[in-house]
TIFIDREN-318057 format. One record per atom (N, C-alpha, C): chain; atom name; x, y, z. Coordinates in steps of 0.1 Angstrom, whole numbers, plus 2048, in hexadecimal, padded with zeros to 3 digits. Each point is the difference from the previous one (the first is absolute). Layout:
% residues N
NODE  chain  name    X    Y    Z
NODE      A    CA    X    Y    Z
...
% end
This chain:
% residues 102
NODE  chain  name    X    Y    Z
NODE      A     N  85D  4DE  ACF
NODE      A    CA  80C  809  805
NODE      A     C  80A  7F7  7FA
NODE      A     N  804  7FB  7F2
NODE      A    CA  804  7F7  7FA
NODE      A     C  810  806  806
NODE      A     N  807  7F7  806
NODE      A    CA  80E  802  802
NODE      A     C  805  7FA  801
NODE      A     N  80E  7F9  7FF
NODE      A    CA  80A  7F6  804
NODE      A     C  807  801  810
NODE      A     N  7FF  80E  806
NODE      A    CA  804  7FD  810
NODE      A     C  7F5  7FD  80C
NODE      A     N  805  7FE  808
NODE      A    CA  7FA  7FC  80C
NODE      A     C  7FC  80E  807
NODE      A     N  7F5  802  805
NODE      A    CA  7FE  80A  807
NODE      A     C  802  801  80D
NODE      A     N  803  80A  805
NODE      A    CA  803  803  80E
NODE      A     C  7FC  806  807
NODE      A     N  7ED  802  808
NODE      A    CA  800  80A  809
NODE      A     C  808  805  80A
NODE      A     N  80E  7FB  807
NODE      A    CA  803  806  801
NODE      A     C  80D  80B  7FF
NODE      A     N  803  7FC  7F4
NODE      A    CA  805  808  7FA
NODE      A     C  7FC  80E  7FA
NODE      A     N  7F2  7FA  7FC
NODE      A    CA  7F6  809  7FE
NODE      A     C  7FC  80A  80A
NODE      A     N  800  7FE  80B
NODE      A    CA  7FE  808  80C
NODE      A     C  80C  809  800
NODE      A     N  80D  7FD  7FD
NODE      A    CA  807  807  803
NODE      A     C  801  80E  7F4
NODE      A     N  7FB  7F8  7F7
NODE      A    CA  802  808  7EE
NODE      A     C  7F3  80C  806
NODE      A     N  7F7  7FB  808
NODE      A    CA  7F8  80E  801
NODE      A     C  800  805  807
NODE      A     N  80A  7FD  80E
NODE      A    CA  801  806  80C
NODE      A     C  80F  80E  7F5
NODE      A     N  7FF  7FB  7FB
NODE      A    CA  813  807  7F9
NODE      A     C  7F5  80F  7F5
NODE      A     N  7F8  7F9  7F7
NODE      A    CA  7FD  806  7F4
NODE      A     C  7F0  804  803
NODE      A     N  7F7  7FA  808
NODE      A    CA  7F6  801  7FC
NODE      A     C  7F8  809  80C
NODE      A     N  805  7FD  80C
NODE      A    CA  7FB  804  80F
NODE      A     C  801  80F  804
NODE      A     N  804  809  7F9
NODE      A    CA  801  80D  802
NODE      A     C  7F2  807  7FA
NODE      A     N  7F9  7FA  7F8
NODE      A    CA  7F9  805  7F4
NODE      A     C  7F1  7F6  806
NODE      A     N  804  7F6  800
NODE      A    CA  7F0  7F7  801
NODE      A     C  804  7F2  80C
NODE      A     N  7F0  805  806
NODE      A    CA  7FE  7F3  80E
NODE      A     C  7FA  7F4  7F7
NODE      A     N  801  7F4  809
NODE      A    CA  7F9  7FB  7FF
NODE      A     C  7F6  7F2  80C
NODE      A     N  7FB  808  803
NODE      A    CA  7FC  7F9  80B
NODE      A     C  7F1  803  800
NODE      A     N  7F5  7F2  804
NODE      A    CA  7F3  806  7FA
NODE      A     C  7FD  80C  805
NODE      A     N  7FA  805  7FA
NODE      A    CA  7F4  80D  80C
NODE      A     C  811  80C  7FF
NODE      A     N  807  7FA  7FC
NODE      A    CA  80E  80B  800
NODE      A     C  7FA  80F  7FA
NODE      A     N  80C  807  806
NODE      A    CA  7FC  812  7F8
NODE      A     C  805  804  7F6
NODE      A     N  7FE  802  7F4
NODE      A    CA  808  808  7F2
NODE      A     C  80D  808  80A
NODE      A     N  80A  800  7F8
NODE      A    CA  80C  807  800
NODE      A     C  7FB  80A  7F5
NODE      A     N  812  7FB  7FC
NODE      A    CA  802  80E  7F4
NODE      A     C  7F5  7F7  7F1
NODE      A     N  806  7F0  800
NODE      A    CA  7F6  7F8  7F8
NODE      A     C  7F3  7F9  80A
NODE      A     N  7FA  7F6  7F7
NODE      A    CA  7F8  7FC  803
NODE      A     C  800  7F3  80C
NODE      A     N  7FB  7FA  80A
NODE      A    CA  7FF  7F9  80B
NODE      A     C  801  7F2  7F0
NODE      A     N  808  7F7  7FF
NODE      A    CA  802  7F8  7F8
NODE      A     C  7FA  7F1  807
NODE      A     N  7F8  802  80B
NODE      A    CA  7F9  7F2  807
NODE      A     C  7F6  7FE  7F7
NODE      A     N  7FD  7F4  7FC
NODE      A    CA  7F3  7FE  7F2
NODE      A     C  808  805  7F3
NODE      A     N  80A  803  7FE
NODE      A    CA  7FD  802  7F1
NODE      A     C  801  7F6  7F6
NODE      A     N  802  7F8  7FF
NODE      A    CA  7FD  7F1  7F9
NODE      A     C  7F3  800  7F9
NODE      A     N  7FF  804  7F9
NODE      A    CA  7EE  7FF  7F4
NODE      A     C  7FF  80C  807
NODE      A     N  804  80D  800
NODE      A    CA  7FA  80B  7FD
NODE      A     C  805  809  7F3
NODE      A     N  7F9  808  800
NODE      A    CA  7FF  809  7F5
NODE      A     C  80B  80F  805
NODE      A     N  807  803  7F1
NODE      A    CA  809  80C  808
NODE      A     C  7F9  80A  7FD
NODE      A     N  805  809  80F
NODE      A    CA  7F7  80D  802
NODE      A     C  7F8  7FD  807
NODE      A     N  7FA  7FA  808
NODE      A    CA  7F4  802  803
NODE      A     C  7FD  7FD  812
NODE      A     N  80D  7FC  806
NODE      A    CA  7FC  806  810
NODE      A     C  7FF  80B  7FF
NODE      A     N  7F4  7FD  810
NODE      A    CA  7F9  80C  804
NODE      A     C  807  809  807
NODE      A     N  800  80E  800
NODE      A    CA  804  803  80D
NODE      A     C  811  808  7F7
NODE      A     N  802  803  7F0
NODE      A    CA  811  7FE  7FC
NODE      A     C  7FB  809  7F3
NODE      A     N  80A  80B  800
NODE      A    CA  7FF  804  7F1
NODE      A     C  802  7FC  7F8
NODE      A     N  7FD  7F7  7F7
NODE      A    CA  808  7FF  7F5
NODE      A     C  807  806  7F4
NODE      A     N  806  7FE  7F4
NODE      A    CA  801  805  7F8
NODE      A     C  7F9  7FA  7F8
NODE      A     N  7F8  809  7F7
NODE      A    CA  7F8  7FB  7F1
NODE      A     C  805  7F3  7F8
NODE      A     N  80C  7FB  801
NODE      A    CA  808  7FA  7FA
NODE      A     C  7FF  7F6  808
NODE      A     N  7FF  800  80E
NODE      A    CA  7FE  7EF  806
NODE      A     C  7EE  7FF  7FE
NODE      A     N  7F9  80A  802
NODE      A    CA  7F2  7FB  803
NODE      A     C  7F8  7FC  7F4
NODE      A     N  80C  804  7EB
NODE      A    CA  7F9  7FC  7FA
NODE      A     C  806  7F6  7FC
NODE      A     N  80A  7FB  802
NODE      A    CA  804  7F4  7FC
NODE      A     C  7FD  7F3  801
NODE      A     N  7F7  802  80A
NODE      A    CA  7F5  7EF  801
NODE      A     C  806  7F6  7FD
NODE      A     N  808  7FB  806
NODE      A    CA  809  7F2  7FF
NODE      A     C  7FD  7F9  810
NODE      A     N  7FE  7F4  7FF
NODE      A    CA  7F8  7F9  810
NODE      A     C  80F  7FE  803
NODE      A     N  807  803  809
NODE      A    CA  80F  7FC  805
NODE      A     C  801  7F2  803
NODE      A     N  807  7F7  7F7
NODE      A    CA  804  7F4  807
NODE      A     C  80F  7FE  801
NODE      A     N  803  7F4  804
NODE      A    CA  812  803  802
NODE      A     C  808  803  7F1
NODE      A     N  7FB  7FD  7FC
NODE      A    CA  803  7FF  7ED
NODE      A     C  7FD  80F  7FB
NODE      A     N  7F6  806  805
NODE      A    CA  805  80C  800
NODE      A     C  807  805  804
NODE      A     N  7FC  804  80E
NODE      A    CA  80A  807  806
NODE      A     C  810  7FB  7FE
NODE      A     N  800  7F4  7FC
NODE      A    CA  812  7FF  7F8
NODE      A     C  806  80B  7F9
NODE      A     N  7F2  801  7F5
NODE      A    CA  802  80C  7F8
NODE      A     C  803  80A  808
NODE      A     N  7F6  804  803
NODE      A    CA  801  80F  808
NODE      A     C  80D  803  808
NODE      A     N  807  7F5  806
NODE      A    CA  80B  803  80A
NODE      A     C  809  7FE  7F8
NODE      A     N  803  7FB  7F1
NODE      A    CA  80A  803  7FA
NODE      A     C  7FF  80B  7FE
NODE      A     N  7F8  809  7FD
NODE      A    CA  800  812  7FA
NODE      A     C  7F6  803  803
NODE      A     N  7F9  806  80A
NODE      A    CA  7F2  804  808
NODE      A     C  7FC  813  7F4
NODE      A     N  811  801  7F8
NODE      A    CA  7F9  80F  7FE
NODE      A     C  801  7F8  7ED
NODE      A     N  805  7F6  7FB
NODE      A    CA  7FE  7FF  7F5
NODE      A     C  7ED  7F5  800
NODE      A     N  7FD  7FE  80C
NODE      A    CA  7FB  7F3  802
NODE      A     C  7F1  80A  800
NODE      A     N  7FD  80B  806
NODE      A    CA  7F9  80A  806
NODE      A     C  804  80C  7FA
NODE      A     N  803  807  7F2
NODE      A    CA  802  80A  7FD
NODE      A     C  7F9  80C  80D
NODE      A     N  803  80A  803
NODE      A    CA  7FD  808  809
NODE      A     C  7FA  7FC  80E
NODE      A     N  803  7F4  80A
NODE      A    CA  7FE  7FC  809
NODE      A     C  80C  80B  806
NODE      A     N  7FB  802  80E
NODE      A    CA  809  809  807
NODE      A     C  809  7F9  808
NODE      A     N  804  7F1  7FE
NODE      A    CA  803  7F7  80E
NODE      A     C  80F  806  7F8
NODE      A     N  809  803  80A
NODE      A    CA  811  805  7FF
NODE      A     C  807  7F0  7FF
NODE      A     N  7FB  7F9  802
NODE      A    CA  80A  7F3  804
NODE      A     C  804  7FC  7F1
NODE      A     N  80B  801  800
NODE      A    CA  808  7FF  7F0
NODE      A     C  800  7EF  7F7
NODE      A     N  803  7F7  807
NODE      A    CA  7F5  7F3  7FF
NODE      A     C  80A  7F5  807
NODE      A     N  7FB  7F4  7FF
NODE      A    CA  80A  7F1  805
NODE      A     C  805  7FB  7F6
NODE      A     N  80D  7FE  7F5
NODE      A    CA  805  7FF  7FC
NODE      A     C  7FF  7F0  7FC
NODE      A     N  805  7F8  810
NODE      A    CA  806  7F4  802
NODE      A     C  7F1  7F9  803
NODE      A     N  7FF  7F6  7F3
NODE      A    CA  7F1  7F5  800
NODE      A     C  803  7FA  80B
NODE      A     N  808  7FA  809
NODE      A    CA  802  7FB  80A
NODE      A     C  7F9  80A  808
NODE      A     N  805  809  804
NODE      A    CA  7F7  80D  80A
NODE      A     C  7F3  803  7FE
NODE      A     N  7FA  7FF  7F6
NODE      A    CA  7F4  7FE  7FB
NODE      A     C  7F7  7F9  800
NODE      A     N  804  7EE  803
NODE      A    CA  7FC  7F8  805
NODE      A     C  7FD  800  80D
NODE      A     N  80D  801  808
NODE      A    CA  7FF  7FE  810
NODE      A     C  7F9  80D  803
NODE      A     N  7FC  809  7FD
NODE      A    CA  7F9  80D  7FD
NODE      A     C  7F2  7FC  807
NODE      A     N  7FC  7F8  7F0
NODE      A    CA  7F3  7FE  803
NODE      A     C  7FA  7EE  801
NODE      A     N  80C  7FA  808
NODE      A    CA  7FD  7F6  806
NODE      A     C  7F8  802  80C
% end
């Protein structure tokens, strides 16, 4: 994740609570909400968490999730994975994405 920003997990936690928490959990072994539990997300493939109905677009995207691919995805989810059912619009500020991924 090459960028000139100082990443802040504290700021990222605030962003997660404001923007992500209503649809995602992060606890190890946590249940899926509308979207998948995000624990262990880095290194996983799109659309593969058991127990959640994914769109064909998410299942067939076939990328491994890294901070780099998540940065692109969070910038504009519907552009990166056309057909995704993720209703989140996007996180346009690079610093916010860096903090969220910290």
